[in-house]
Each structure stands twice: as C-alpha cells, then as structure tokens.
C-alpha positions as CSV (number, residue, x, y, z in Angstrom):
1,X,-18.0,-26.6,92.0
2,X,-14.8,-25.0,93.1
3,X,-13.5,-21.7,91.7
4,X,-10.5,-23.4,90.1
5,X,-12.6,-26.0,88.4
6,X,-15.0,-23.4,87.1
7,X,-12.0,-21.4,85.7
8,X,-10.6,-24.4,83.8
9,X,-14.0,-25.1,82.4
10,X,-14.5,-21.6,81.0
11,X,-11.0,-21.6,79.5
12,X,-11.8,-24.8,77.7
13,X,-15.1,-23.4,76.3
14,X,-13.3,-20.3,75.0
15,X,-10.5,-22.3,73.3
16,X,-13.1,-24.6,71.7
17,X,-15.1,-21.7,70.4
18,X,-12.0,-20.1,68.9
19,X,-10.9,-23.3,67.1
20,X,-14.5,-23.8,65.8
21,X,-14.6,-20.3,64.4
22,X,-11.2,-20.7,62.8
23,X,-12.3,-24.0,61.2
24,X,-15.6,-22.4,60.0
25,X,-13.9,-19.4,58.5
26,X,-11.5,-21.6,56.4
27,X,-14.2,-23.7,54.8
28,X,-14.2,-23.4,50.9
29,X,-17.8,-22.2,51.1
30,X,-16.9,-19.3,53.4
31,X,-13.6,-18.5,51.6
32,X,-15.5,-18.2,48.3
33,X,-17.7,-15.4,49.8
34,X,-15.4,-12.4,49.4
35,X,-14.5,-9.3,47.4
36,X,-17.6,-7.3,48.1
37,X,-20.1,-10.2,48.0
38,X,-18.8,-11.8,44.8
39,X,-18.4,-15.6,45.0
40,X,-15.2,-17.3,44.1
41,X,-15.9,-19.9,41.4
42,X,-12.4,-21.4,41.4
43,X,-8.7,-20.6,41.1
44,X,-6.8,-21.0,37.9
45,X,-3.3,-20.6,36.5
46,X,-3.1,-17.4,34.4
47,X,-0.5,-19.0,32.2
48,X,-2.5,-22.2,31.8
49,X,-6.2,-21.2,32.2
50,X,-7.2,-24.8,31.7
51,X,-5.9,-25.7,35.2
52,X,-8.4,-25.2,38.0
53,X,-8.3,-25.6,41.7
54,X,-10.8,-25.1,44.5
55,X,-8.0,-23.8,46.8
56,X,-5.5,-20.9,46.5
57,X,-1.9,-21.8,46.1
58,X,0.8,-22.3,43.4
59,X,0.4,-23.9,40.0
60,X,2.0,-27.5,40.0
61,X,3.7,-27.1,36.7
62,X,5.1,-23.5,36.6
63,X,4.8,-22.5,40.2
64,X,2.8,-19.4,39.4
65,X,0.4,-18.0,42.0
66,X,-3.2,-19.1,41.2
67,X,-5.7,-16.3,40.7
68,X,-9.3,-16.3,41.8
69,X,-12.2,-16.3,39.3
70,X,-15.4,-14.6,40.7
71,X,-19.0,-14.7,39.7
72,X,-21.3,-11.7,40.1
73,X,-24.4,-11.8,42.3
74,X,-26.7,-11.8,39.3
75,X,-25.2,-15.1,38.1
76,X,-23.5,-13.6,35.0
77,X,-19.7,-13.6,34.7
78,X,-18.0,-10.7,36.5
79,X,-15.7,-8.0,35.1
80,X,-13.4,-9.3,32.5
81,X,-15.2,-12.7,32.1
82,X,-16.3,-13.8,28.6
83,X,-19.9,-14.9,28.1
84,X,-20.9,-17.6,25.7
85,X,-20.7,-15.3,22.7
86,X,-17.1,-14.4,23.4
87,X,-17.9,-10.8,24.5
88,X,-16.2,-9.0,27.3
89,X,-17.7,-6.9,30.1
90,X,-15.2,-4.3,31.1
91,X,-15.6,-1.8,34.0
92,X,-14.8,1.8,33.6
93,X,-11.9,1.5,35.9
94,X,-10.4,-1.3,33.9
95,X,-11.0,0.7,30.7
96,X,-8.8,3.5,32.0
97,X,-6.1,1.2,33.2
98,X,-5.7,-0.5,29.8
99,X,-6.1,2.7,27.8
100,X,-9.2,1.5,26.0
101,X,-10.7,4.0,23.6
102,X,-13.8,3.6,21.3
103,X,-14.9,5.5,18.3
104,X,-18.1,5.6,16.1
105,X,-18.0,3.9,12.7
106,X,-18.9,6.2,9.9
107,X,-19.0,6.3,6.1
108,X,-16.4,8.5,4.4
109,X,-14.9,9.0,1.0
110,X,-11.1,8.9,0.5
111,X,-8.8,11.1,-1.4
112,X,-5.3,9.9,-1.6
113,X,-2.1,10.6,-3.7
114,X,0.1,7.6,-4.5
115,X,3.7,8.7,-4.8
116,X,5.9,6.4,-6.9
117,X,9.1,6.4,-8.8
118,X,9.1,6.4,-12.6
119,X,11.5,6.1,-15.5
120,X,11.3,7.9,-18.8
121,X,11.2,5.7,-21.9
122,X,10.8,6.2,-25.6
123,X,7.5,6.2,-27.4
124,X,8.1,3.1,-29.5
125,X,5.6,4.3,-32.1
126,X,7.8,7.3,-32.8
127,X,11.2,5.5,-33.3
128,X,12.4,5.4,-36.9
129,X,15.2,3.1,-38.2
130,X,16.9,4.6,-41.4
131,X,17.7,1.8,-43.9
132,X,18.4,1.6,-47.7
133,X,16.6,-0.9,-49.9
134,X,19.8,-1.6,-52.0
135,X,23.4,-2.5,-51.4
136,X,25.8,0.4,-51.5
137,X,28.9,2.2,-50.5
138,X,28.9,5.2,-48.2
139,X,30.8,8.1,-49.7
140,X,30.4,10.8,-47.0
141,X,28.7,11.1,-43.6
142,X,27.2,14.1,-41.7
143,X,28.9,15.2,-38.5
144,X,26.3,13.6,-36.2
145,X,26.7,11.4,-33.1
146,X,24.5,9.6,-30.6
147,X,22.4,12.3,-28.8
148,X,22.5,14.8,-31.7
149,X,19.2,16.5,-32.4
150,X,18.4,16.5,-36.1
151,X,15.6,18.1,-38.1
152,X,13.4,16.5,-40.7
153,X,15.1,16.3,-44.0
154,X,18.6,16.8,-42.6
155,X,21.4,15.0,-44.6
156,X,22.8,12.0,-42.7
157,X,25.1,10.4,-45.3
158,X,25.6,9.9,-49.1
159,X,26.2,6.6,-50.8
160,X,26.7,5.2,-54.3
161,X,24.8,2.4,-56.1
162,X,24.9,1.8,-59.9
163,X,21.2,0.9,-60.1
164,X,20.4,4.6,-59.5
165,X,22.1,5.5,-62.7
166,X,19.6,3.6,-64.8
167,X,16.7,4.7,-62.6
168,X,17.7,8.4,-63.0
169,X,18.1,8.1,-66.8
170,X,14.6,6.6,-67.0
171,X,13.3,9.5,-64.9
172,X,15.1,12.2,-67.1
173,X,13.7,10.5,-70.3
174,X,10.2,10.8,-68.9
175,X,10.7,14.4,-68.0
176,X,12.0,15.2,-71.5
177,X,9.1,13.5,-73.2
178,X,6.7,15.5,-71.0
179,X,8.4,18.7,-72.0
180,X,8.0,17.9,-75.7
181,X,4.3,16.9,-75.4
182,X,3.1,19.9,-73.4
183,X,2.2,21.9,-76.6
184,X,0.3,19.0,-78.3
185,X,-3.3,18.2,-77.8
186,X,-2.9,14.4,-77.7
187,X,-4.4,13.8,-74.3
188,X,-4.0,10.0,-74.3
189,X,-0.3,10.2,-75.0
190,X,0.2,12.9,-72.5
191,X,-1.5,10.8,-69.8
192,X,0.7,7.9,-70.6
193,X,3.9,9.9,-70.3
194,X,2.7,11.3,-66.9
195,X,2.2,7.8,-65.7
196,X,5.7,6.9,-66.8
197,X,7.2,9.9,-65.0
198,X,5.3,9.1,-61.8
199,X,6.5,5.5,-61.9
200,X,10.1,6.6,-62.4
201,X,9.8,8.9,-59.3
202,X,8.4,6.1,-57.2
203,X,11.2,3.8,-58.3
204,X,13.8,6.4,-57.1
205,X,12.1,6.8,-53.8
206,X,11.9,3.0,-53.4
207,X,15.6,2.6,-54.0
208,X,16.3,5.2,-51.3
209,X,16.4,8.7,-52.8
210,X,14.7,11.4,-50.9
211,X,12.0,13.7,-52.2
212,X,14.1,16.8,-52.1
213,X,16.9,15.2,-54.3
214,X,14.2,14.0,-56.8
215,X,13.0,17.6,-57.2
216,X,16.6,18.8,-57.6
217,X,17.2,16.3,-60.5
218,X,13.9,17.5,-62.1
219,X,15.1,21.1,-61.8
220,X,18.7,20.7,-63.0
221,X,18.1,17.7,-65.4
222,X,21.4,16.3,-64.1
223,X,22.2,12.8,-62.9
224,X,23.2,12.7,-59.2
225,X,26.3,10.5,-58.6
226,X,25.9,10.4,-54.8
227,X,22.5,9.6,-53.3
228,X,21.6,11.4,-50.1
229,X,20.3,9.7,-47.0
230,X,18.1,12.1,-45.1
231,X,16.3,12.1,-41.7
232,X,12.6,11.2,-42.1
233,X,11.6,12.9,-38.8
234,X,12.9,15.5,-36.3
235,X,14.4,13.8,-33.3
236,X,17.4,12.6,-31.4
237,X,20.0,10.2,-32.8
238,X,20.0,6.9,-30.8
239,X,22.2,4.7,-33.0
240,X,24.8,5.7,-35.6
241,X,26.3,3.0,-37.8
242,X,27.8,5.2,-40.5
243,X,31.4,6.0,-41.6
244,X,32.9,6.9,-44.9
245,X,33.8,3.9,-47.1
246,X,31.4,1.6,-45.4
247,X,30.0,-1.1,-47.7
248,X,26.5,-2.2,-46.5
249,X,23.9,-4.7,-47.5
250,X,20.3,-3.8,-48.2
251,X,18.0,-3.1,-45.2
252,X,21.1,-2.5,-42.9
253,X,20.2,-0.1,-40.1
254,X,22.4,2.9,-40.5
255,X,20.8,5.4,-38.2
256,X,18.1,5.2,-35.5
257,X,16.2,8.3,-34.6
258,X,13.5,8.9,-32.0
259,X,11.0,11.7,-31.8
260,X,11.1,13.0,-28.1
261,X,8.2,15.4,-28.4
262,X,6.0,12.6,-27.0
263,X,7.4,10.0,-24.5
264,X,6.3,7.2,-22.2
265,X,6.9,7.0,-18.5
266,X,7.0,3.6,-16.6
267,X,5.8,4.0,-13.0
268,X,6.8,1.3,-10.6
269,X,3.8,0.5,-8.5
270,X,3.9,-2.2,-5.8
271,X,1.1,-4.7,-5.1
272,X,-0.6,-2.8,-2.3
273,X,-0.9,0.3,-4.4
274,X,-1.4,-1.1,-7.9
275,X,-5.2,-1.4,-7.6
276,X,-5.4,2.2,-6.4
277,X,-3.2,3.6,-9.1
278,X,-5.2,1.8,-11.8
279,X,-8.4,3.5,-10.6
280,X,-6.8,7.0,-10.9
281,X,-8.1,9.1,-13.8
282,X,-4.8,10.7,-14.5
283,X,-1.3,11.3,-13.2
284,X,1.3,14.0,-12.8
285,X,5.0,13.7,-13.6
286,X,7.4,15.9,-11.8
287,X,11.0,16.4,-12.8
288,X,13.5,19.3,-12.2
289,X,10.8,21.6,-10.8
290,X,8.5,21.1,-13.7
291,X,5.2,19.2,-13.9
292,X,3.8,17.3,-16.9
293,X,0.2,16.0,-17.0
294,X,0.1,12.4,-18.1
295,X,-2.5,9.9,-19.3
296,X,-2.6,6.3,-18.0
297,X,-2.3,3.9,-20.9
298,X,-4.8,1.2,-21.5
299,X,-2.1,-1.4,-22.0
300,X,-1.7,-4.2,-19.5
301,X,0.9,-3.3,-16.8
302,X,4.1,-5.3,-17.1
303,X,5.5,-7.2,-14.0
304,X,9.2,-6.7,-13.3
305,X,10.6,-9.8,-11.6
306,X,13.7,-7.9,-10.4
307,X,11.8,-5.1,-8.4
308,X,8.6,-7.2,-7.8
309,X,6.6,-4.2,-9.1
310,X,4.0,-3.5,-11.8
311,X,5.1,-1.1,-14.4
312,X,2.2,1.2,-15.4
313,X,2.7,3.1,-18.6
314,X,2.0,6.8,-18.9
315,X,1.7,8.8,-22.1
316,X,2.7,12.5,-22.1
317,X,3.9,15.3,-24.2
318,X,7.4,16.5,-23.7
319,X,7.6,20.3,-24.5
320,X,11.1,21.6,-24.8
321,X,12.5,18.0,-24.7
322,X,12.9,18.3,-21.0
323,X,12.5,14.6,-20.4
324,X,15.2,12.3,-21.8
325,X,15.3,8.5,-22.0
326,X,16.2,6.7,-18.7
327,X,15.7,9.8,-16.5
328,X,14.1,9.1,-13.1
329,X,11.0,11.1,-12.3
330,X,8.4,11.4,-9.6
331,X,4.9,10.2,-10.4
332,X,1.7,11.2,-8.5
333,X,-1.5,9.3,-8.9
334,X,-4.6,11.2,-7.6
335,X,-7.0,8.6,-6.3
336,X,-10.6,9.3,-5.3
337,X,-12.5,6.4,-3.8
338,X,-16.2,6.1,-3.3
339,X,-17.7,6.5,0.1
340,X,-17.4,3.5,2.4
341,X,-16.9,2.5,6.0
342,X,-13.4,3.3,7.1
343,X,-11.8,2.8,10.5
344,X,-8.3,3.4,12.0
345,X,-5.9,0.7,11.0
346,X,-5.0,0.1,14.7
347,X,-8.6,-1.0,15.3
348,X,-8.2,-4.1,13.2
349,X,-6.4,-7.1,14.7
350,X,-4.9,-9.1,11.9
351,X,-3.8,-12.6,12.7
352,X,-3.0,-13.5,9.1
353,X,-6.0,-15.7,8.6
354,X,-8.6,-13.5,10.2
355,X,-9.2,-9.8,10.8
356,X,-11.0,-8.9,14.0
357,X,-12.4,-5.8,15.6
358,X,-14.0,-5.3,19.0
359,X,-17.5,-3.8,18.8
360,X,-19.1,-2.2,21.9
361,X,-22.8,-3.3,22.4
362,X,-25.6,-1.3,24.0
363,X,-25.0,-3.1,27.3
364,X,-21.4,-2.0,27.4
365,X,-19.8,-5.3,26.6
366,X,-17.2,-5.8,23.8
367,X,-17.8,-8.4,21.1
368,X,-15.0,-9.7,18.9
369,X,-16.2,-9.7,15.3
370,X,-14.5,-10.9,12.2
371,X,-14.4,-8.4,9.3
372,X,-13.3,-8.1,5.7
373,X,-11.1,-5.2,4.6
374,X,-10.6,-3.3,1.4
375,X,-8.3,-0.4,0.6
376,X,-5.7,0.8,3.1
377,X,-4.7,4.5,2.9
378,X,-2.3,5.9,5.5
379,X,-3.7,5.1,8.9
380,X,-7.2,4.3,7.6
381,X,-8.5,1.0,6.3
382,X,-11.8,0.2,4.6
383,X,-14.2,-2.4,6.2
384,X,-16.3,-4.1,3.4
385,X,-18.1,-6.6,5.7
386,X,-18.6,-7.1,9.4
387,X,-19.6,-3.7,10.9
388,X,-22.2,-1.1,10.1
389,X,-22.2,2.7,10.2
390,X,-23.0,4.0,13.7
391,X,-21.5,1.2,15.7
392,X,-18.8,1.8,18.3
393,X,-15.5,-0.1,18.0
394,X,-12.3,-0.2,20.0
395,X,-9.6,1.9,18.4
396,X,-7.0,1.8,21.2
397,X,-6.2,-0.8,23.8
398,X,-7.6,-3.6,21.7
399,X,-4.5,-5.7,22.0
400,X,-4.8,-6.0,25.7
401,X,-8.5,-6.6,25.3
402,X,-7.8,-9.4,22.8
403,X,-5.3,-11.0,25.2
404,X,-7.7,-10.8,28.1
405,X,-10.5,-12.3,26.0
406,X,-8.3,-15.2,24.8
407,X,-7.2,-16.1,28.3
408,X,-10.7,-15.9,29.8
409,X,-12.2,-17.9,27.0
410,X,-9.6,-20.5,27.6
411,X,-10.5,-20.7,31.3
412,X,-14.2,-20.8,30.5
413,X,-13.8,-23.6,28.1
414,X,-11.5,-25.7,30.3
415,X,-14.4,-27.8,31.6
416,X,-15.3,-28.9,28.0
417,X,-14.7,-32.5,27.3
418,X,-11.3,-33.4,25.9
419,X,-7.9,-34.8,26.8
420,X,-6.1,-33.1,29.6
421,X,-2.7,-33.3,31.2
422,X,-3.6,-34.9,34.6
423,X,-0.6,-33.2,36.2
424,X,-1.1,-29.6,35.3
425,X,-4.7,-29.7,33.9
426,X,-3.9,-28.3,30.5
427,X,-6.1,-29.2,27.5
428,X,-4.1,-31.2,24.9
429,X,-4.2,-32.2,21.3
430,X,-3.2,-35.9,21.4
431,X,-1.4,-35.4,18.1
432,X,0.8,-32.7,19.6
433,X,1.3,-34.1,23.1
434,X,4.9,-34.2,24.4
435,X,4.4,-37.7,25.7
436,X,2.0,-40.4,26.9
437,X,1.8,-43.3,29.3
438,X,-0.5,-46.2,29.8
439,X,-1.7,-46.9,33.4
440,X,-4.4,-49.3,34.6
441,X,-5.8,-49.7,31.1
442,X,-6.0,-46.0,30.3
443,X,-3.7,-43.7,28.3
444,X,-2.6,-40.4,29.8
445,X,-1.1,-37.6,27.7
446,X,1.3,-34.9,28.9
447,X,2.1,-31.4,27.8
448,X,5.8,-31.6,28.8
449,X,8.5,-34.0,29.9
450,X,8.3,-32.5,33.4
451,X,4.6,-33.5,33.8
452,X,5.3,-37.0,32.5
453,X,8.1,-37.5,35.1
454,X,5.8,-36.3,37.9
455,X,3.1,-38.8,36.8
456,X,5.7,-41.6,36.7
457,X,6.8,-41.0,40.2
458,X,3.3,-41.2,41.7
459,X,0.8,-42.4,39.0
460,X,-1.8,-43.4,41.6
461,X,-2.0,-39.8,42.9
462,X,-2.7,-38.2,39.6
463,X,-4.9,-41.0,38.3
464,X,-6.9,-40.7,41.5
465,X,-7.3,-36.9,40.9
466,X,-8.5,-37.7,37.4
467,X,-11.2,-40.1,38.7
468,X,-12.3,-37.7,41.4
469,X,-12.5,-34.8,38.9
470,X,-14.7,-36.9,36.6
471,X,-16.9,-37.9,39.5
472,X,-17.2,-34.4,41.0
473,X,-17.3,-32.4,37.7
474,X,-14.0,-30.5,38.5
475,X,-10.8,-31.1,36.5
C-alpha cells in the first residue's frame, strides 16, 4: 500500500470516529446523564408544567425555554421535587436563596388590649319625665334651660287648677278635726280621722302637689292658689316645654331631667374584635386625661347598620359629671386568653377557602398542612387544629415555597389521565376549554385560540403526537 493511500485511509478512520462520538454524545440517554450524576427525567415548560418533552428547546405555545427535571440517584425526586404526599425537599442553599426561616410551635397565653371608640349615653333608668295628672294653666316658670343642673325639690314652674281648691279644703278639714280630737280618748274616732287626713294628702300628691307644699299647707293652714311643680331628682334638664300662660293637658311632658351621676357608654366594636371584647372582664373609659372603670353590661350588643359595628354597652359612675351625653371617649378592653398554640400570622397561607402552613419533618422535607385558626392578635394567630406543640413550621419564605410546590405538583401530576391540549400539552377541564375540534372520530380540546389554529393547520401532526404519546407513555 502506498503512503498516500495509507494517509487517506487514516484520515477517513479519524473522521468516522469523530462523527460516531458526536452522535453518541447527543443521544437522549447520554444527555440525560448530567449535573453531577443526576439523570434528566424530562423537560417541561415552567409556565405550563403539564407540557413535557424529551428534548431541550422552546415551549410551542409561549416560546419559553424548557427546563430540565432531574431525578436523584436514590430514585426519589431531587431538590425542589414534590413527593406523593405533596412535601418539598429543599436544600440548604435553596433555603438561603429564598429566605426560608422556620420556628418551633409552642403554647402561649395571650394578653391584649382592644382599643375602640365609644360614645357617652344616658342611663335610661335614671331619666325622669315631669308631668301633671290634671289639666292646668302655667302661672310662672323657673329660670331654667336645657343643660341646667337642678337639685332635687327645685321649683320648675307653678300652675293653677280648680280641682286643687276642693282637695285642699278637704285636707284642711281633716287637719282641723284632728286638732279637736287630740285631747279626747275616743281611739276609734281618732283613727278614722287620721285615715281621712292621709287620704287627703295622697289625693293632693296624686293631682301633682309636692310633699314640701303639702307640709307648708299643714303648717300655715292656708289654701295655696298656685301649685308648684318641683324636680323629683337632681340632674340635668334635657327638655323644657314650659312658659308662662301655657295651657296644658293632663300627662303632658313639661320637663325632662336625667341623673348624670351614672351613665352608659356605647363602644363600637367590629366583627374581628367583638368576640374578644365580650370575653373581657371589664373595661376602662378614658376622656380628657381621666380614667373611669366600667362594667360590661349583660345586655345583648346592638348592631349598627350604618357603621357595621356592634355596640357593647358599658355601665359606669360619673363623678363630678365629667362625662356628658354624646361625648366621644376611648375605651380599652383588657383581654386575657387561655394558653393555646399561636404562630406568626405570616406563617399561615390563607387562600380564602383553606388555611395552610408548611411543617418541617424530621427528614428535612416540608409538608403543606391545612389548619384551623382562632383568635388573631397583632402579628400572632391561634391554631386550633392542624399542628402540635414542638413541630417546626415555616414563618418566612413560605410564599415562594408554596409557589414552588404548586408548580412542581402540577408537573408531577401531568402524566395523570385526563384531557390535554395536544398542541401545548396543558391539562384541561372540558367545561372551560377555549375551543374544541373533531378529527378522525375524536374530539380534541384546546386551551387557547392560538393552539386551535395550530391544530387546524396540521391536524395530522398533532394527532400523530397524541397517538405516539399514548403508545409510549409520554404526553
């Protein structure tokens, strides 16, 4: 063999070896052995985890770069991959990158002060309406106005009524008879006259004469022409319907007076704090630098439709009449709750229908667990069901952990039986599909108009992919 022929032969052998090596290195089986010995299971679209491919490239629907999904040498899923229970195995490097922080669940008691706004109201049991049981005519009125503080027995007005003349004469006759019989020993007659005198006094009081004026008539033995209307209690005048010359009917409200030495306070408590406020043993009212201890009434709280709040009634003394009707005050409810499991509120993922926390197991994986919550005070929330004392839960970074779990679970469940968009591979609910098309006796559903148009252009291509996927076990 000549030297030139031998040289050409060696060059051909070298070129063939190079091409064979390149072909071997690009086989799927070789490509899948990468990343430190981890085997590539498949490639998927991170935006549509249901789409899988055995080759790297771009997603057919959105054009996003496909990402590799690895399996560990032990056969379990690798870092970030959910197992069948939905738990997540997160490496220490990834924990630091997403800011994942855990804390130990413990039992603790809670002390909290609920601060709400209140309004001073009258004690309705201490409001008196001054009326007269007969018709009359006001002769004079006292110099009082709304807001005036009056003492018990203070004169409010005088009026005239002719029925009082007869009643006073009867009373004076009984007094005279009593004076004549004082020196006699006829006990029966004396007892009868005393009964007549008492009846005459009660008649005057029923008609509207005060006790003080009755005693004055008994002392002077003179008929009073003008009957005095006096205040039955000490308090503040709320309503004044009196003026000289007024002719009034019986039971007409002339003056309304309220005793302010004991008042009510209505505290506006919203729904999230109503249960806490009702468990408080007492409350404190603050106004103008002063504090007043208050007792929570046993009456059912009223609901205000305008403010959407419950009005809890407080009973309290009002020394010095510092609190006046319709004044706004600050109300503090001191709440002490029994010991229970409490966690930071950021640890609970609330979707509206379910509340979830991520619990770290002994193996280092993170399991999503549904919980039930109770009271919420500040940045702490009570867990009534779902976790136990001593367990470790995620208190920071759980949002990214939850997002990772949902995406990986979607990818892991992509092989489950169901309807798929044969263009992009997305799992579909036939009731919510954006479109459908019948081809060769089968109905195909699509997630978007774009996928339907691609299928219509080349239905044989995508229908063939579907048949191959069913035969080979890959979507």
